[in-house]
N, C-alpha and C positions, 0 to 999 in steps of 0.2 A: 464258343457256342453263342450264336446270336439269339436274342429273344424273338418271340413271335412278332412283337411290335416292330422291331428293327427289320425283320425279314419282310414284313408287309410294306414298311416304308421304302426298303430297297426295291421291291417290285414296283411300287407306285412311281418311284423315281425313274426307273427304267422305262415304264410305260409313258411317262410324261415326255421324255426326251424324244420318243418316236412320234407322238401325237402332234403333228404340225397342222397347219391350216389345210394343206392339200389332203391330209388323211380325213379331215372332217368334210371337205367339200365334195370329194369324188364319190363316196358310197351312195349318197342320195341320187346322184345322176345315174349310177349303175342300176339302182332299183327302179328308177323312172323308166329306163330303157328296157330292162329285163322283164318287167311286168310279170306275167304268169310263169315265166321261167326264172323267177327271182332266186329260188333255192339252188338250182343248178349253177346259175351265174355266180352266186355268192360262194358256193362250194369251191369253184375254180379260183375265185379271187382270194379266198382265205388260204388256199393251198400255197399260193405264191406270194401273196401280199402280207401274210402273217407267218405261214410255215417257213418260208425261205429265210426271213430275217431271224426267226427263232432258232432255226438250225444253225445259222451263222453264229449266233451268240453261244450256242452249245459247243461249236467247234472252237470258238475263242476260249471258252472255259477248258476244253479238252487240251489245247496246246498251251494253256496257262498264260494267256495274255495276247492282246492284239499284236504286239510287237513280234511275237513268235510266229505270226502268220508269214512274215517276210524273212524269217531266219535262214531259209534255204537260198535266198538271193544274195548276190554280192552286195556288200554294204552300200555302195553308191546307188545301185538300183533300188534297194529297199528304202533308203532315205528319200530318194527322188519320188518314189511312189507315194509315200506318206505326205511329203510336202505338197505334191499335186492334189492328193485327196483332200487335205485339210484346207487348201486354197479354194478349191471349187465347191466344197460343201460348206465353206465358211464365208469369208467376205466377198467372194466372187459369184456366189449363187444363192445358197440357202438363206443366210441371215438377211441380206437385203430384201429377199422375197418375203420373209416373215414380217419385216417392218412394213412394207407396202401393203401386204394383204391385211395385216392387223389394222392398219389405218383405214383401208378401204371399207372394212366392215364395222368400224367403230365410230370415228368422227366424220369421215367423208360424207355419209348420208345427211349430216346436219350442217357442215360448213364447207363442203367441197374440198378442193385440193389445197386451199390456202393454209391449212394447219399441218401439212406434212413435216415441215422442218421442226417446229416445236415438239410434235409428237415423236419424231425420230430421236430427238435429243433426250426426251424423257424415257423412251423405250430403251435406248442404248445405255443410259445411266443406270436404269433398273437392272438390265442384264449384266452390266459391269459389276454392280454392287453384289449380286448373287454369285457371279462367277469368281470373284476375287477370293471367295472363301470356299474352296472345293471340299474341305473337310466337313462343311456343314451342308453339303448339297443334298444329302439324304433328308435332313430336316427341312430344307427349303422346298424341295420338290415333293419328297415322299410324304411329309407330314403336314404340309400346308397347301401349296399351290395345287397339287394333284387332287386331293380330296375336294377342294372347292370346284375344280373343273369337272370332276366326276359327278358331283352333286347336281350341277347344272345340267349335264348331259343326261343324268338319270331322270330328272324332271321332264326333260323334253321327250325321252323315250316312253315314259309312263303316259304322258299326254297323247303321244302318237298311238299307243296301243288302245287307250280308252276312247279316244276320239279321232279315229282315222279320217283323213281328209278326202276320202273318195274310194271307189272300188278299184280293184286290181285290173289293170288294162292288159291288152295283148302285147306280147313282147315285140320290140321293133329293132330294126337294124341287124347287126350280127347276132344279137341275142335271140332272134327269132329262130335261127337254124343251128346255132352252135354256141349256146349260152355258156356252157362250162369252159370251152376253149377260149372264148372271148374274155370270160372272167379271169382265167389264168393269165392271159396276155396282159390284161390291165393290172392285175396284181403284181406281175413281174415288173411292169413299167413304173410302179411306185419307187423302185430301186432302193428300198429300205435296207437291203443287205449292205449297202455302203454305210448306212447308219450303224449297223451292227458292229462292223469292224472298227469304226471310229469310236463308238460309245463304249467298246470294250475297255479302252484306256480309263474312262471315267468310272465304270462299274468296279473294276479291280481296285482302283484307288479308293473308292468309297468303302469297299469291304475292308480294305486294310485300315482305313481310318476308323472303323468300328472295332479295331483291336484284333482282327483275324489275320494271322501271319502265315499259317500253314498253307502251302500251295494247293493241296488237295481240298482243304476246307474252302478256300477262295473259289476254286473251280465248282465245288458243290453249290455254293450260294449263288454263283453266276448262273448255274443251270436252273436253280429255283426262280431267280429273277426272270430268266427267259420264259419259263413256264407261266409265271404270273403275267408278264407282259402279253404273251400270246392269248391267254384267256381273256384278259381285260380288253385287248384291242379287238378280238373277234366279237365280243359282245357289243362294243361301241359301233363297229362296222355294221353288224346286223341291225342294230337299232336305227342307225342313220339311213341304211338302205331301205328299211321298212317305211321310213318317212317318204322316201322317193316312190316306193311302190304304191303307196296310198295317196299320192299327191294329185289325183285327177281333178279334184274340185278346186285346186289352188290356182290354176291358171290354164290357159289353152296350150301353151308350150313353154319349155324351158331350154336354155342354152347350156346351163351348167348347174352343178350342185349348189353353188352359192345362191342362185336365184330361187332354188327350191327351198332351202333353209330360210331364206328371207321371207318368202311367201308363207311358209309354215309358221314361223314365229309371229309374223304379223297377224295371221288368221286366228291364232290361239291366244296370243298375249297382247294384241294391239300394238300401240306405239312402244310399249314396254318391251315388246319382242325384239325390236332393233337393238335395244340396250342389252338384252339377254344374249343375242347372237354375237354382238360385238364383244361382250365380256368373254364368251367361250373362245372366240377366235384370238383375242388378244392374249389370253392365258395360254392357249395352245402354242401360239407363235413365240411367246416369251420363254416357255419351258424348252422349246426346241432350240431357240437361240442360245439359251444358257448351256444346254447340253453340248451343242456344237462348239461353242466358244471354249468351254472347259476342256473338251476332248482335244481340240487343237492346241490349246495352251499347255496342256499336259505333255503332248508330244514335243512341242518346240522347246520347252524348258528342260526336258530330259535328254534331248538329242543334241542341243547346241548350247555349249557352256556359257556363251555370252548373252543368251536370251533368258530373262527371268520370267517366271509365271505371271506376275502382275503386269509386266511390260507387254507381254504377249496378249493378255486380255484386253488391255487398252487399245493396242494397235488393231486387233481384229475388229473390235466394236466400232472404233472411230472410222476405219475404212468402210465397214458395212454401212454405217450411217451416211457417209458421204456418197457411196455408190447408190444407196436407196433413193437419194434425192437428185443425183446427177448421172444420167447415162446408164440406168439399169437395163433398159430395153436393148440398147446396143451391146452391152456386155453379155447379156443372156445369149445373143446370137453366137458369141464366141465360146462361152463356157458350157452351154447345153450339150454340144457335141462331145466335149471332153467328159462331162458327167456320164453320158450314155456309153462312151467307149470305156470308161473306168469300171463300169459295173461288171462286165465279163471278166476283166482282169482280177477284180476283187473276189469273185466267185471261184475263179481258177486257183487263186491263192488259198481259198478255203478248202478246196479239194486237195491241194498239194500238201498243206501243212501237216495233216496226220500221217502222211506217207513220206515225209521228207527224208527219213532215215533209209528209205528203200530206193531212193532215186539218185542218180548221178546228177551233178550240177548241170551238165549239158541237157539232160532230160527236163530238169526244172525250167531252164531257160527256154527250151523249145515249147513246152506247154504254155508258158506265159506269152511267148511270141505268137503262138497260134491264137490264143484268146484275144490278144491285142489286135491282130490282123482281122480276124472275123468280127471282133467287136466294133472295129471301125466300119466294116461293111454294114453291120446292123445299124450303126449310128447314122450312116448315110441314108439307109432305108427309112428309119424312124423320122428323120428330118426332111424326107422327100427330096433328097439331093442325088439319088441314084438315077442314072440315065435309064430311060424307058426300056431299051433293048436289053441292057444288063439286068435290070430289075426283073424282066420277064424270064430271062434265062435262069437267074438265081431262084426265082419262085418255083420254076419247074424242076430244078436239079438239086437245090440245097435244102435238106430237111429242116423244118421249123423256121425257115427264113420268113415265111408269111406271118409268123407269130413273133417276129423281131427277136428270135433266139437262134439264129443260124450258127452262132458260135459254139453251141453246146456240143453237138456230136463230134465235130472236128477236134475240139479241145479234149473231150473225154477219150476219143480214139488215140490221140497223141499221148495222153497220160497213160493209157493202158500199154501202148507200145513201149513207152519209156520205162515202165515198171518191168516189162519182160526183158528188154535189152539190158537194163541195169542189173538184173539178176543173172543174165547170161554172162555179161562181161565182168561181173563181180564188183562193179563200181558202186561206191556208196558215198553219199554226201551226208556225213554224220554231224549232227548238231546237238550239243548238250541240251538236255531238256530245259535247262534254266537259261540257256543262251538267248540273247535278244540283241537287236541292233543297237540298243542303248547301253548294254552292259558288256558288249564285246570289246 
């Protein structure tokens, strides 16, 4: 039985791993665009931007570990999925971005681009230091870094409520006619469900490190952590979006949420505001980098006998630091489509996992293949690479394609058909509840 203090620290740790720079920058811009349709826009955003990742964590708890999400796949495919996931959300995408964004909002306003290399070095060493001791991750994130981060965010939220920077404006763009649908689309595009299945490795290890060994108890505490994350993240999103809603007097126009937050902190805190905003974003980026590095290293060390946990931590962070300084823009052109295409596959695996005992392996592979194929179509759409004639045809004939979620109905339909056929044929793909790709 965990104490209330340890449960709170676990929830804070979970929240901190999700709260990256993008999570801080986007909500103000949503509020700025949504204007008087703020509440409906945020309702849609919270459903998919917070609800979907929280549900993903609950399913991870239900199947007793992230590795069991792929237990119904052949081992080579399961291992390949995890390797691809941790590469693209690690050194090939997420971590280098955390380094560059943290620098952009901390030292860059004072010294320009000249300090990126030393900043990257210090950032990576700090992330390595914290990541090398996964058993202390709850103390590191849940009892120290996250409270500091939340304190700063709370101060900003209170100031925004007491001293709004302007009147609420009329909604613009897609929020003028379909605020909730647009909010749901943008929440889905955060792709935090990928984080859920990756962070499941860390959360389970953290709970075990606090002395909990019973699988049911671990699942229970993971569910509690998911609930705490969802509550805290929803409050942060609402506070940041409110800053955007009331930003009319901060400037004539804004291109992104980062500009809004910069104007807000400068208006209310002067030059010190730049330091406040920089501190928030550096902490948010650092906690995300620590979480992703820890999750990836947990997977590699448990899945490959020749890779140790410390070695994996060093390799991930050194590669991330190098990429952040050399060729990140070019790499993003390659990795972003992979990240977008992986998201439907990850959600498909979340749908399959609780039903894997009722599906034949052929059905499982067919569902994953469907999610992969239509996920690639959505990726081409999101990236603007779809030919105009094909794009128009898909918009007219593929449900939810306009919202970058055309994969959903085909995948669910194939899953339902697979369940029916598996029952009729009597085929079962049975996996022991405690089986995993690492213990098989």
